[in-house]
C-alpha positions in Angstrom: 198.4 150.7 67.8 201.0 153.4 67.3 203.6 151.3 69.2 202.8 148.3 67.1 203.1 150.4 63.9 206.5 151.8 64.9 207.7 148.3 65.7 206.5 147.1 62.3 208.2 150.0 60.6 211.5 149.3 62.4 211.3 145.6 61.5 210.6 146.5 57.9 213.6 148.8 57.7 215.9 146.1 59.2 214.6 143.5 56.8 215.4 145.8 53.9 218.9 146.3 55.2 219.7 142.6 55.7 220.2 141.9 52.0 222.5 144.9 51.6 224.6 143.7 54.6 224.6 140.1 53.2 226.1 141.3 49.9 229.4 142.3 51.6 232.0 139.7 50.6 234.7 138.3 52.8 238.1 139.3 51.3 240.0 136.1 50.4 242.4 134.5 48.0 241.7 131.4 45.9 245.1 129.7 45.6 243.5 126.6 44.3 242.5 128.4 41.1 246.1 129.6 40.4 249.0 128.0 38.7 251.4 127.2 41.5 254.8 125.6 41.8 257.4 125.3 44.5 261.2 125.6 44.2 263.6 125.3 47.1 262.4 127.8 49.8 259.9 129.6 47.6 256.4 129.1 46.4 255.3 130.9 43.2 251.7 131.3 42.3 250.5 133.0 39.1 247.1 134.6 38.5 245.9 134.1 42.1 242.3 135.4 42.2 241.4 137.6 45.1 238.0 138.9 46.2 237.6 142.3 47.9 234.9 143.3 50.3 232.7 144.4 47.4 233.0 141.0 45.7 235.3 142.3 42.9 237.9 139.8 41.6 241.5 140.8 40.9 244.5 138.7 39.9 248.0 138.7 41.4 251.3 136.9 40.9 252.6 135.9 44.4 255.9 134.8 45.7 256.2 133.3 49.2 259.7 133.0 50.6 260.1 130.7 53.6 262.8 131.1 56.2 264.6 127.9 57.4 266.1 128.2 60.8 269.6 126.9 61.7 268.0 123.8 63.4 266.1 123.0 60.2 262.7 124.2 61.4 260.6 126.6 59.3 259.9 130.0 60.7 256.2 130.7 61.2 256.6 134.0 59.3 257.4 134.3 55.6 258.3 137.1 53.2 255.4 137.6 50.8 255.5 139.7 47.7 252.8 140.3 45.0 252.2 142.2 41.9 249.1 142.6 39.7 249.1 139.8 37.1 249.8 141.0 33.6 246.9 140.6 31.1 247.3 137.3 29.2 244.1 137.4 27.2 245.2 139.6 24.3 245.6 137.9 20.9 243.0 135.3 21.6 242.2 133.1 18.6 238.4 133.0 17.9 237.2 129.4 17.8 235.7 128.0 14.6 236.7 126.6 11.2 239.3 128.4 9.1 240.5 127.8 5.5 243.9 128.3 4.0 244.2 131.3 1.7 244.5 130.0 -1.9 244.2 126.4 -0.9 242.0 123.7 0.5 243.5 123.1 3.9 241.1 123.7 6.8 241.8 124.0 10.5 239.3 123.7 13.3 240.1 125.8 16.4 238.9 125.2 20.0 239.9 127.2 23.1 240.6 126.3 26.7 241.1 128.7 29.6 244.1 127.6 31.7 244.2 128.0 35.5 246.7 130.9 35.1 244.3 132.9 32.9 246.0 132.1 29.6 243.8 131.1 26.7 245.2 128.1 24.8 244.0 127.4 21.2 244.1 124.0 19.7 244.2 123.6 15.9 243.3 120.4 14.1 244.1 120.8 10.4 243.4 118.6 7.4 244.5 118.6 3.8 244.9 116.1 0.9 248.3 114.9 2.3 247.9 114.7 6.1 246.3 115.6 9.4 248.3 117.6 11.8 247.8 119.6 15.0 249.3 122.6 16.7 248.6 124.8 19.6 249.3 128.4 20.8 248.7 130.1 24.1 248.3 133.8 25.0 250.7 135.8 27.1 254.5 136.2 27.2 257.0 133.4 26.9 257.6 133.3 30.6 256.7 131.0 33.5 253.2 129.7 33.1 253.4 129.3 29.3 252.5 125.6 28.5 255.4 125.5 25.9 257.9 127.5 27.7 260.8 125.1 27.4 260.2 124.3 23.8 260.0 127.9 22.8 263.1 129.0 24.8 265.0 126.1 23.2 264.2 127.6 19.8 265.1 131.1 21.1 261.7 132.4 20.2 261.8 134.6 23.3 264.7 136.5 21.7 262.9 137.4 18.5 262.2 141.1 17.9 258.6 140.3 17.1 258.0 138.0 20.1 255.5 140.4 21.7 253.4 140.7 18.5 252.3 137.1 18.2 250.7 134.3 20.2 253.2 131.4 20.4 253.0 127.6 20.6 254.3 124.5 18.9 253.3 121.7 16.4 251.9 119.0 18.7 251.0 116.1 16.4 251.9 115.1 12.8 254.0 116.9 10.3 252.7 120.4 9.6 251.9 121.0 5.9 250.4 124.4 5.5 250.7 126.5 2.3 254.3 127.3 1.7 255.4 125.4 4.8 256.0 122.1 3.1 259.3 122.4 1.3 261.3 119.5 2.7 263.8 119.7 -0.2 265.1 123.0 1.3 265.4 121.5 4.8 262.1 122.7 6.3 260.9 119.9 8.5 257.8 120.8 10.6 257.7 117.9 13.1 256.1 118.0 16.6 258.0 120.6 18.6 258.3 123.1 15.8 257.7 126.6 17.1 254.7 128.5 15.6 253.3 132.0 16.0 249.9 133.4 15.2 248.4 136.9 14.7 244.7 137.5 14.4 242.2 140.2 13.7 239.2 138.0 14.5 238.4 136.7 11.1 241.9 135.9 9.9 244.9 134.2 11.4 248.4 134.8 10.1 250.6 131.8 10.9 254.4 132.0 11.1 256.3 128.7 11.4 259.9 128.6 12.6 262.0 125.9 10.9 263.7 123.4 13.2 266.7 123.4 11.0 267.3 127.2 10.6 268.0 130.2 12.8 265.1 131.8 14.8 264.6 134.3 12.1 263.8 131.7 9.4 260.1 131.3 9.0 257.3 130.5 6.5 253.6 130.8 6.9 250.2 131.4 5.5 246.9 133.1 6.2 243.8 131.3 7.5 240.3 132.9 7.0 237.3 132.0 9.1 234.6 130.3 7.1 
């Protein structure tokens, strides 16, 4: 009986350890969940999730440089560099319905998380004159921003306040928001117009960059969550 009891005790101990052992994760990268593009001999991947042996997820920006041999074949080894991905979730616009300060314009906001970790906010706004849409995305105006080309064309990336706002563009219709409606002075807010947003959670301060003026020319208004 003692032998049987000892065997039972050992089996009980092993069965208790199995779940602990099973919890150990296999370190791996999930490239399929990153924003990846290839250019010449290099592959760039942004916000690549990795899992360590404890199951903790981290994010890295990765560059893989291939070596092409003189006969045109690709070397089986590559130069790989990586850095922790910068946080791109600050300045997130809270979804919901907002109303223009001192006016009747309303904007509905919905969010989407992009594969590179950025949060993109979509605004659908209505007023007595029109319906228009614009969108902004968190993170710097660098590779991976959905409106990188449009914002660099407007030189928004050179503004001194670029890091203080979440940036995007008018995507549909002619924006007509508060003071941003004076066509007589040359302010035309067609699709492609650059737009920035600051938020404290319950309010959004909008800055609209005129298509026909320098990067420092802007108008705007404040939206308050209903």
